[in-house]
C-alpha positions, 0 to 999 in steps of 0.5 A, spaced: 676 392 700 677 400 699 677 404 693 679 411 694 675 415 689 678 421 690 684 418 686 680 417 680 676 421 673 670 423 673 665 418 670 663 411 672 667 405 674 667 398 676 669 396 683 669 389 685 671 385 691 671 377 691 673 373 697 677 365 696 676 362 702 680 355 704 675 350 702 675 353 695 668 357 695 668 364 693 664 370 694 663 376 689 660 383 689 660 388 683 658 396 685 658 401 680 661 407 683 660 415 679 665 420 681 663 427 680 668 432 682 671 428 688 664 426 690 660 419 690 655 415 688 653 408 688 648 405 683 649 398 686 649 399 695 649 391 697 655 390 701 656 397 700 657 404 703 660 411 701 663 416 705 667 422 704 670 419 697 671 412 700 667 406 698 668 400 702 665 393 700 665 385 703 664 379 700 659 375 705 662 367 705 656 362 701 652 358 705 652 352 701 656 348 696 652 350 690 654 357 690 662 355 690 662 353 682 657 357 678 658 353 671 657 346 673 662 339 671 659 333 668 661 327 664 659 324 657 662 316 658 661 314 650 662 307 650 654 306 654 651 313 652 651 315 660 651 321 662 654 324 669 652 331 672 654 335 678 647 338 680 650 341 686 656 344 684 660 341 689 665 338 684 663 330 687 660 324 685 654 324 690 650 319 686 644 319 682 640 321 688 643 327 689 646 328 682 644 327 675 644 321 672 642 320 664 641 312 662 642 312 655 643 319 650 648 318 645 651 311 641 658 308 641 663 313 639 659 319 639 662 326 642 658 331 647 655 337 645 651 342 650 648 348 648 641 352 650 637 349 644 630 351 646 633 359 648 632 357 656 637 359 661 639 351 662 644 347 658 641 341 655 644 335 652 647 332 645 651 328 641 655 330 635 657 323 630 663 325 628 662 319 622 657 322 619 657 328 621 648 326 625 647 331 630 642 329 635 639 334 641 635 334 646 630 340 645 626 339 651 631 337 656 628 331 659 634 327 658 632 322 653 632 321 646 624 322 643 625 322 636 626 327 631 618 330 632 620 332 638 628 333 639 633 336 634 636 332 629 641 334 624 643 330 618 649 332 616 653 338 618 660 336 618 665 332 615 668 326 618 674 327 623 671 334 624 670 336 632 662 339 635 663 346 638 656 350 639 655 358 640 650 363 642 650 368 637 646 375 637 639 375 634 638 367 636 634 364 640 639 357 643 645 355 641 647 355 634 651 349 632 658 347 629 665 345 628 672 345 627 676 341 622 683 340 625 687 338 618 685 344 615 684 349 621 676 351 619 671 352 623 663 352 620 658 355 624 650 354 622 649 361 622 642 362 620 640 354 624 637 351 618 641 345 620 644 345 614 652 348 611 650 353 606 657 356 604 661 361 607 657 367 604 651 365 609 653 361 614 660 363 618 667 361 616 673 362 620 680 359 617 686 360 620 686 360 628 689 353 631 692 348 628 693 341 628 692 337 633 689 343 637 682 342 641 676 347 640 673 351 645 668 357 645 666 362 651 664 369 652 671 371 653 670 378 656 664 377 659 660 382 654 655 376 652 659 375 645 662 368 645 668 367 640 672 361 638 679 358 641 683 353 641 687 348 647 694 346 645 695 339 649 702 338 646 704 345 650 699 346 655 697 353 651 692 356 649 690 361 644 683 365 644 680 370 639 679 375 645 676 380 639 671 375 637 673 376 629 674 370 628 681 370 625 688 370 628 691 377 630 696 375 634 698 376 642 698 382 642 690 382 640 688 375 642 689 371 649 695 367 649 696 363 655 703 361 655 704 358 661 701 352 661 695 350 664 694 343 662 697 338 658 698 332 654 693 328 658 687 333 660 682 336 656 680 342 656 673 346 659 671 353 660 666 356 664 663 361 668 666 359 674 666 365 679 659 368 675 662 374 674 659 373 666 666 371 662 668 364 661 675 361 663 679 356 663 679 349 666 682 342 665 679 335 666 685 329 667 681 322 665 686 317 668 685 321 675 677 324 675 681 330 677 678 337 675 682 345 675 679 351 674 682 357 674 678 361 678 681 368 678 682 368 670 690 368 671 691 363 665 696 358 669 694 354 676 695 357 683 694 351 687 687 350 690 687 354 695 686 360 689 684 356 684 678 351 684 680 343 685 675 337 683 673 330 683 674 325 683 669 326 678 668 321 672 674 315 669 678 313 663 675 314 656 669 319 660 669 326 655 668 332 660 662 337 659 661 344 662 653 347 662 647 350 667 643 344 669 
């Protein structure tokens, strides 16, 4: 890739080159280019050099499968409480000797919840009971339920029919819990982290974002460290993401509307930082086949397996998808 900096205004610019290989692996490098009176300097110089106002970069192919996908996939099996997590990041199930198997964390009918409950860089598992509003979160990350004295117990945050969501917010060490109430288009987040809903004057509430039948998602859509809400609409395969992170629906001129279908009524949504660039991008899991499709280039539609990532088989009918850093 080349960039002729003589055609840029003075100031700081970002140059990124991203390579996508035939085996679906990727490599990406970014440098900050500072231009002043047509002279070029590089703040970061790995894989880069600049002469006469031209910056050239190269991306080297990853040597192992673990560098293909930054966020790792996995599944939760509600019938048994089992978890199967893709430890090596190759997008395929390699057995318990290679990938991560958790024998039992959760009860039949629970829904999965992922977050860094202790404030670490790794994702820990957890469950939400959509009947009672009970949460059980694996605080120490050992994949076992050690009781409320060791792990995190939340007696009731949510109502029957709510769907669990978790989110990172500034000023809070670790992820907070929340729910999306599809029947009323409401979102509640435990913003103060006291494991109880204290009303909208204390905790965070959003309304009018999503509609009945939508499935909630949360991600850092801008890649700037702020996670915001969004929904996937199975009936149309469309995605609606809160681009300005204000918790309100401001229309497609402001928000991110992925109007071309990415997924369908037989898929479940996932979001993750697939390329390692910091921004969350959509993906979907098809339980009937164990197939995963991840939007690697972030354009909001499927460009085929040579550009986007097609993974699996990983999972079976009845499994629920999870994404994290194992």
